[in-house]
TIVO-259635 format. One line per 2 residues: number of its first residue (from 1); their letters; for each residue x, y, z of N, C-alpha, C. Coordinates in nm, 4 decimals. Layout:
# residues N
NUM = A = X,Y,Z,X,Y,Z,X,Y,Z | ...
END
This chain:
# residues 144
1 = MA = -1.1993,-2.0320,1.1260,-1.1023,-1.9498,1.0562,-1.1287,-1.9572,0.9057 | -1.1179,-1.8447,0.8412,-1.1348,-1.8383,0.6964,-1.0158,-1.9055,0.6276
3 = SV = -1.0278,-1.9302,0.4999,-0.9164,-1.9817,0.4191,-0.8730,-1.8733,0.3212 | -0.7575,-1.8915,0.2630,-0.7108,-1.7960,0.1626,-0.8091,-1.7903,0.0457
5 = FD = -0.8769,-1.9008,0.0193,-0.9733,-1.9045,-0.0907,-1.0972,-1.8211,-0.0584 | -1.1395,-1.8243,0.0679,-1.2515,-1.7404,0.1110,-1.2164,-1.5931,0.0930
7 = VA = -1.0953,-1.5569,0.1348,-1.0501,-1.4182,0.1247,-1.0358,-1.3774,-0.0217 | -0.9772,-1.4626,-0.1036,-0.9617,-1.4324,-0.2458,-1.0976,-1.4137,-0.3129
9 = KY = -1.1903,-1.5010,-0.2813,-1.3252,-1.4912,-0.3389,-1.3917,-1.3605,-0.2958 | -1.3740,-1.3230,-0.1689,-1.4317,-1.1980,-0.1186,-1.3702,-1.0774,-0.1909
11 = IL = -1.2397,-1.0780,-0.2072,-1.1717,-0.9679,-0.2774,-1.2234,-0.9565,-0.4199 | -1.2351,-1.0681,-0.4885,-1.2859,-1.0666,-0.6264,-1.4316,-1.0219,-0.6304
13 = HK = -1.5080,-1.0605,-0.5300,-1.6482,-1.0174,-0.5214,-1.6569,-0.8650,-0.5080 | -1.5683,-0.8081,-0.4272,-1.5704,-0.6636,-0.4014,-1.5073,-0.5816,-0.5141
15 = KG = -1.3984,-0.6308,-0.5711,-1.3200,-0.5511,-0.6673,-1.3391,-0.5941,-0.8125 | -1.3910,-0.7114,-0.8357,-1.4094,-0.7584,-0.9722,-1.2833,-0.8202,-1.0296
17 = KM = -1.2861,-0.8412,-1.1582,-1.1781,-0.9076,-1.2301,-1.0456,-0.8337,-1.2093 | -0.9395,-0.9117,-1.1884,-0.8071,-0.8526,-1.1697,-0.7015,-0.9563,-1.2073
19 = ST = -0.5771,-0.9108,-1.2121,-0.4680,-1.0038,-1.2401,-0.4465,-1.0946,-1.1191 | -0.4005,-1.2138,-1.1454,-0.3709,-1.3058,-1.0362,-0.2569,-1.2506,-0.9502
21 = WK = -0.1680,-1.1772,-1.0106,-0.0567,-1.1140,-0.9391,-0.1109,-1.0174,-0.8334 | -0.2065,-0.9344,-0.8729,-0.2671,-0.8383,-0.7802,-0.3458,-0.9107,-0.6712
23 = LQ = -0.4200,-1.0135,-0.7074,-0.4975,-1.0892,-0.6101,-0.4067,-1.1468,-0.5019 | -0.2933,-1.2012,-0.5423,-0.1986,-1.2567,-0.4448,-0.1535,-1.1501,-0.3450
25 = KL = -0.1203,-1.0325,-0.3954,-0.0707,-0.9261,-0.3069,-0.1812,-0.8748,-0.2142 | -0.3045,-0.8645,-0.2637,-0.4146,-0.8194,-0.1785,-0.4464,-0.9230,-0.0700
27 = CY = -0.4352,-1.0504,-0.1017,-0.4527,-1.1535,0.0001,-0.3405,-1.1453,0.1036 | -0.2182,-1.1226,0.0561,-0.1037,-1.1079,0.1470,-0.1260,-0.9916,0.2432
29 = YS = -0.1615,-0.8762,0.1908,-0.1821,-0.7603,0.2770,-0.3019,-0.7804,0.3704 | -0.4031,-0.8515,0.3257,-0.5168,-0.8814,0.4134,-0.4702,-0.9670,0.5316
31 = QA = -0.3895,-1.0673,0.5031,-0.3349,-1.1520,0.6097,-0.2464,-1.0708,0.7039 | -0.1567,-0.9918,0.6467,-0.0607,-0.9155,0.7266,-0.1299,-0.8147,0.8180
33 = WH = -0.2184,-0.7352,0.7609,-0.2822,-0.6304,0.8400,-0.3822,-0.6866,0.9413 | -0.4566,-0.7887,0.9030,-0.5495,-0.8484,0.9990,-0.4722,-0.9047,1.1185
35 = TA = -0.3615,-0.9704,1.0907,-0.2794,-1.0270,1.1979,-0.2223,-0.9164,1.2864 | -0.1765,-0.8085,1.2253,-0.1218,-0.6968,1.3024,-0.2288,-0.6323,1.3903
37 = WT = -0.3502,-0.6189,1.3384,-0.4573,-0.5517,1.4118,-0.5208,-0.6389,1.5197 | -0.5302,-0.7692,1.4942,-0.6053,-0.8562,1.5853,-0.5181,-0.9566,1.6602
39 = ET = -0.3924,-0.9672,1.6204,-0.3000,-1.0667,1.6751,-0.3463,-1.2090,1.6458 | -0.4277,-1.2232,1.5426,-0.4780,-1.3528,1.4984,-0.4721,-1.3590,1.3466
41 = PL = -0.4123,-1.4638,1.2895,-0.4104,-1.4756,1.1433,-0.5516,-1.4835,1.0853 | -0.5652,-1.4341,0.9662,-0.6922,-1.4382,0.8941,-0.7185,-1.5785,0.8400
43 = FS = -0.6117,-1.6451,0.7955,-0.6202,-1.7813,0.7426,-0.4893,-1.8536,0.7719 | -0.4882,-1.9844,0.7522,-0.3715,-2.0651,0.7913,-0.2701,-2.0863,0.6792
45 = ED = -0.3080,-2.0628,0.5553,-0.2162,-2.0869,0.4447,-0.0991,-1.9875,0.4483 | 0.0182,-2.0355,0.4065,0.1406,-1.9557,0.4088,0.1637,-1.8808,0.2784
47 = FE = 0.2446,-1.7751,0.2888,0.2975,-1.7052,0.1726,0.4459,-1.7344,0.1628 | 0.4934,-1.7491,0.0399,0.6348,-1.7702,0.0143,0.6917,-1.6450,-0.0521
49 = AW = 0.8212,-1.6241,-0.0341,0.8888,-1.5046,-0.0861,0.9380,-1.5294,-0.2292 | 0.8437,-1.5359,-0.3212,0.8773,-1.5584,-0.4612,0.9441,-1.4342,-0.5194
51 = AN = 1.0026,-1.4496,-0.6363,1.0767,-1.3402,-0.7002,0.9897,-1.2166,-0.7224 | 0.8632,-1.2353,-0.7534,0.7748,-1.1208,-0.7789,0.6901,-1.0827,-0.6588
53 = GP = 0.7340,-1.1214,-0.5407,0.6631,-1.0837,-0.4193,0.5982,-1.2031,-0.3521 | 0.5222,-1.1778,-0.2462,0.4588,-1.2858,-0.1718,0.3555,-1.3608,-0.2557
55 = VC = 0.3622,-1.4931,-0.2488,0.2669,-1.5784,-0.3195,0.2245,-1.6911,-0.2272 | 0.0955,-1.7135,-0.2207,0.0410,-1.8284,-0.1495,0.0323,-1.9424,-0.2511
57 = RD = 0.1132,-2.0445,-0.2304,0.1202,-2.1550,-0.3263,-0.0162,-2.2222,-0.3449 | -0.0924,-2.2375,-0.2367,-0.2245,-2.3007,-0.2486,-0.3146,-2.2210,-0.3430
59 = LF = -0.3145,-2.0896,-0.3280,-0.3937,-2.0047,-0.4160,-0.3376,-2.0076,-0.5571 | -0.2054,-2.0036,-0.5693,-0.1413,-2.0099,-0.7006,-0.1846,-2.1368,-0.7751
61 = NA = -0.1837,-2.2504,-0.7052,-0.2228,-2.3759,-0.7701,-0.3679,-2.3725,-0.8168 | -0.4512,-2.2953,-0.7498,-0.5925,-2.2852,-0.7883,-0.6131,-2.1971,-0.9111
63 = HK = -0.5225,-2.1012,-0.9348,-0.5381,-2.0130,-1.0513,-0.4253,-2.0290,-1.1536 | -0.3425,-2.1288,-1.1353,-0.2279,-2.1516,-1.2237,-0.2716,-2.1512,-1.3709
65 = GR = -0.1938,-2.0810,-1.4519,-0.2231,-2.0733,-1.5941,-0.3099,-1.9553,-1.6337 | -0.3600,-1.8828,-1.5372,-0.4433,-1.7656,-1.5645,-0.3632,-1.6391,-1.5375
67 = FM = -0.3862,-1.5377,-1.6201,-0.3291,-1.4058,-1.5949,-0.4315,-1.3190,-1.5220 | -0.5566,-1.3287,-1.5657,-0.6675,-1.2548,-1.5050,-0.7634,-1.3563,-1.4417
69 = IE = -0.8314,-1.3090,-1.3367,-0.9244,-1.3980,-1.2673,-1.0435,-1.3155,-1.2179 | -1.1588,-1.3797,-1.2145,-1.2765,-1.3176,-1.1557,-1.3413,-1.4183,-1.0617
71 = EC = -1.4362,-1.3715,-0.9850,-1.4957,-1.4526,-0.8788,-1.5421,-1.5895,-0.9287 | -1.6067,-1.5940,-1.0426,-1.6608,-1.7211,-1.0923,-1.5517,-1.8195,-1.1349
73 = DL = -1.4285,-1.7713,-1.1555,-1.3181,-1.8588,-1.1939,-1.2590,-1.9350,-1.0760 | -1.2843,-1.8877,-0.9563,-1.2269,-1.9489,-0.8367,-1.3288,-2.0459,-0.7779
75 = RL = -1.3057,-2.1741,-0.7986,-1.4009,-2.2760,-0.7541,-1.4059,-2.2877,-0.6024 | -1.2913,-2.2710,-0.5395,-1.2840,-2.2823,-0.3941,-1.3169,-2.1480,-0.3304
77 = GN = -1.3623,-2.1524,-0.2079,-1.3870,-2.0288,-0.1341,-1.5341,-1.9997,-0.1161 | -1.5624,-1.9375,-0.0004,-1.6991,-1.9024,0.0351,-1.6939,-1.7710,0.1121
79 = IN = -1.7469,-1.6658,0.0542,-1.7396,-1.5353,0.1211,-1.8198,-1.5331,0.2514 | -1.9144,-1.6244,0.2659,-1.9928,-1.6311,0.3893,-1.9142,-1.6926,0.5053
81 = AI = -1.7963,-1.7474,0.4765,-1.7105,-1.8041,0.5815,-1.6294,-1.6961,0.6519 | -1.6384,-1.5728,0.6039,-1.5625,-1.4606,0.6607,-1.6561,-1.3819,0.7524
83 = ND = -1.6121,-1.3602,0.8766,-1.6973,-1.2855,0.9697,-1.6823,-1.1339,0.9479 | -1.7638,-1.0577,1.0163,-1.7667,-0.9129,0.9954,-1.6347,-0.8449,1.0301
85 = DE = -1.5673,-0.8894,1.1365,-1.4381,-0.8310,1.1726,-1.3339,-0.8587,1.0640 | -1.3368,-0.9796,1.0112,-1.2441,-1.0150,0.9037,-1.2741,-0.9336,0.7777
87 = KD = -1.4020,-0.9169,0.7476,-1.4399,-0.8346,0.6319,-1.3938,-0.6905,0.6504 | -1.4029,-0.6390,0.7725,-1.3552,-0.5027,0.7993,-1.2064,-0.4902,0.7694
89 = SI = -1.1282,-0.5893,0.8096,-0.9839,-0.5870,0.7814,-0.9583,-0.5900,0.6310 | -1.0249,-0.6800,0.5614,-1.0056,-0.6916,0.4161,-1.0506,-0.5629,0.3471
91 = DS = -1.1636,-0.5095,0.3894,-1.2133,-0.3850,0.3297,-1.1143,-0.2704,0.3498 | -1.0497,-0.2637,0.4650,-0.9494,-0.1602,0.4898,-0.8299,-0.1767,0.3957
93 = VL = -0.7890,-0.3002,0.3746,-0.6797,-0.3277,0.2809,-0.7211,-0.2870,0.1395 | -0.8431,-0.3209,0.1005,-0.8896,-0.2860,-0.0338,-0.8982,-0.1349,-0.0513
95 = ES = -0.9350,-0.0647,0.0550,-0.9409,0.0805,0.0482,-0.8007,0.1409,0.0292 | -0.7021,0.0825,0.0952,-0.5650,0.1351,0.0884,-0.4872,0.0863,-0.0330
97 = YG = -0.5070,-0.0397,-0.0713,-0.4234,-0.1010,-0.1746,-0.5001,-0.1418,-0.3005 | -0.6323,-0.1440,-0.2938,-0.7132,-0.2015,-0.4003,-0.7050,-0.1338,-0.5355
99 = DK = -0.6707,-0.0050,-0.5380,-0.6613,0.0652,-0.6664,-0.5190,0.0719,-0.7205 | -0.4242,0.0129,-0.6482,-0.2851,0.0137,-0.6944,-0.2662,-0.0881,-0.8052
101 = EP = -0.1738,-0.0578,-0.8934,-0.1405,-0.1501,-1.0022,-0.0589,-0.2676,-0.9462 | -0.0680,-0.3844,-1.0099,0.0069,-0.5005,-0.9609,0.1565,-0.4725,-0.9444
103 = YD = 0.2162,-0.4022,-1.0406,0.3593,-0.3741,-1.0315,0.3896,-0.2866,-0.9098 | 0.3020,-0.1915,-0.8783,0.3219,-0.1068,-0.7603,0.3147,-0.1891,-0.6319
105 = LR = 0.2240,-0.2849,-0.6264,0.2145,-0.3732,-0.5103,0.3394,-0.4601,-0.4986 | 0.3905,-0.5054,-0.6115,0.5153,-0.5827,-0.6118,0.6281,-0.5006,-0.5535
107 = EL = 0.6418,-0.3779,-0.6005,0.7493,-0.2914,-0.5520,0.7339,-0.2631,-0.4026 | 0.6115,-0.2459,-0.3573,0.5871,-0.2201,-0.2165,0.6304,-0.3396,-0.1317
109 = TH = 0.5887,-0.4589,-0.1700,0.6274,-0.5772,-0.0923,0.7786,-0.5980,-0.0951 | 0.8423,-0.5620,-0.2062,0.9878,-0.5778,-0.2183,1.0643,-0.4807,-0.1286
111 = SE = 0.9979,-0.3783,-0.0791,1.0645,-0.2793,0.0054,1.0406,-0.3050,0.1547 | 0.9664,-0.4107,0.1874,0.9268,-0.4351,0.3256,0.9986,-0.5573,0.3848
113 = PP = 1.0367,-0.5486,0.5125,1.1155,-0.6538,0.5763,1.0599,-0.7964,0.5704 | 0.9286,-0.8217,0.5827,0.8875,-0.9628,0.5804,0.9321,-1.0372,0.4543
115 = WI = 0.9155,-0.9765,0.3381,0.9579,-1.0404,0.2130,1.1102,-1.0401,0.2028 | 1.1722,-0.9280,0.2330,1.3185,-0.9157,0.2241,1.3858,-1.0186,0.3148
117 = DA = 1.3416,-1.0273,0.4398,1.4036,-1.1190,0.5355,1.3825,-1.2645,0.4967 | 1.2649,-1.2973,0.4439,1.2383,-1.4353,0.4025,1.3266,-1.4756,0.2852
119 = RG = 1.3585,-1.3822,0.1972,1.4445,-1.4119,0.0822,1.5896,-1.4281,0.1235 | 1.6312,-1.3579,0.2276,1.7690,-1.3700,0.2728,1.8677,-1.3312,0.1643
121 = DI = 1.9631,-1.4200,0.1371,2.0694,-1.3934,0.0387,2.0351,-1.4423,-0.1019 | 1.9139,-1.4822,-0.1240,1.8751,-1.5320,-0.2564,1.8776,-1.4154,-0.3544
123 = PE = 1.9464,-1.4306,-0.4677,1.9584,-1.3199,-0.5641,1.8228,-1.2759,-0.6187 | 1.8159,-1.1481,-0.6544,1.6939,-1.0934,-0.7143,1.6568,-1.1731,-0.8381
125 = GA = 1.5296,-1.2075,-0.8479,1.4800,-1.2806,-0.9641,1.4933,-1.4313,-0.9536 | 1.5688,-1.4796,-0.8566,1.5876,-1.6244,-0.8415,1.4668,-1.6857,-0.7711
127 = PC = 1.4358,-1.8106,-0.8035,1.3246,-1.8781,-0.7359,1.3500,-1.8884,-0.5855 | 1.2421,-1.8865,-0.5095,1.2519,-1.8964,-0.3638,1.1215,-1.9525,-0.3105
129 = EN = 1.1320,-2.0487,-0.2210,1.0140,-2.1068,-0.1573,1.0113,-2.0788,-0.0085 | 1.0979,-1.9897,0.0399,1.1020,-1.9591,0.1825,0.9701,-1.8961,0.2267
131 = VI = 0.9193,-1.9431,0.3395,0.7927,-1.8928,0.3936,0.8143,-1.7570,0.4595 | 0.7233,-1.6657,0.4323,0.7175,-1.5382,0.5044,0.6362,-1.5678,0.6302
133 = TI = 0.7002,-1.5637,0.7442,0.6322,-1.6069,0.8658,0.5242,-1.5081,0.9087 | 0.4230,-1.5626,0.9708,0.3151,-1.4797,1.0238,0.3704,-1.3886,1.1333
135 = ES = 0.4720,-1.4358,1.2045,0.5347,-1.3558,1.3093,0.6041,-1.2335,1.2507 | 0.6722,-1.2516,1.1367,0.7391,-1.1367,1.0748,0.6385,-1.0348,1.0230
137 = MA = 0.5252,-1.0827,0.9726,0.4190,-0.9921,0.9277,0.3632,-0.9144,1.0466 | 0.3312,-0.9857,1.1548,0.2735,-0.9218,1.2730,0.3689,-0.8189,1.3311
139 = EY = 0.4965,-0.8536,1.3375,0.5951,-0.7623,1.3950,0.6115,-0.6366,1.3096 | 0.6278,-0.6544,1.1793,0.6507,-0.5390,1.0926,0.5266,-0.4512,1.0795
141 = YG = 0.4142,-0.5097,1.0394,0.2949,-0.4288,1.0151,0.2351,-0.3766,1.1453 | 0.2575,-0.4490,1.2537,0.2112,-0.4020,1.3839,0.2910,-0.2838,1.4357
143 = SL = 0.4113,-0.2629,1.3804,0.4946,-0.1510,1.4255,0.4681,-0.0217,1.3483 | 0.3861,-0.0298,1.2452,0.3607,0.0889,1.1618,0.2512,0.1763,1.2193
END
């Protein structure tokens, strides 16, 4: 199984330098759609329902303090750890979401049940560490 770092490195390899905010959302959508299409998670790391959308804490800790990131900035990850089926899923996500602005991706995730349900009654803008379950991603994105 790939790791979130493998997926992040692959996304940066394909799309180039981007904001860490955008990278987080593209990794989230890669996980969500791959799981919906294959019924198997792309990686094991979790996403939390942070105020600005889904964030993988492990990935966040690797890029903490950066606004922009490029492939060479991410020490962890190996694009060769991703198989062809996984690359197809990520490539489909990049085709659909890769040209969107980070704020647009934030708004999109804020309108979808996996993030909304994980936040529950937590007020907008308030910190939240609730996990967005892989089951909620599979159920929602698999129904589209």
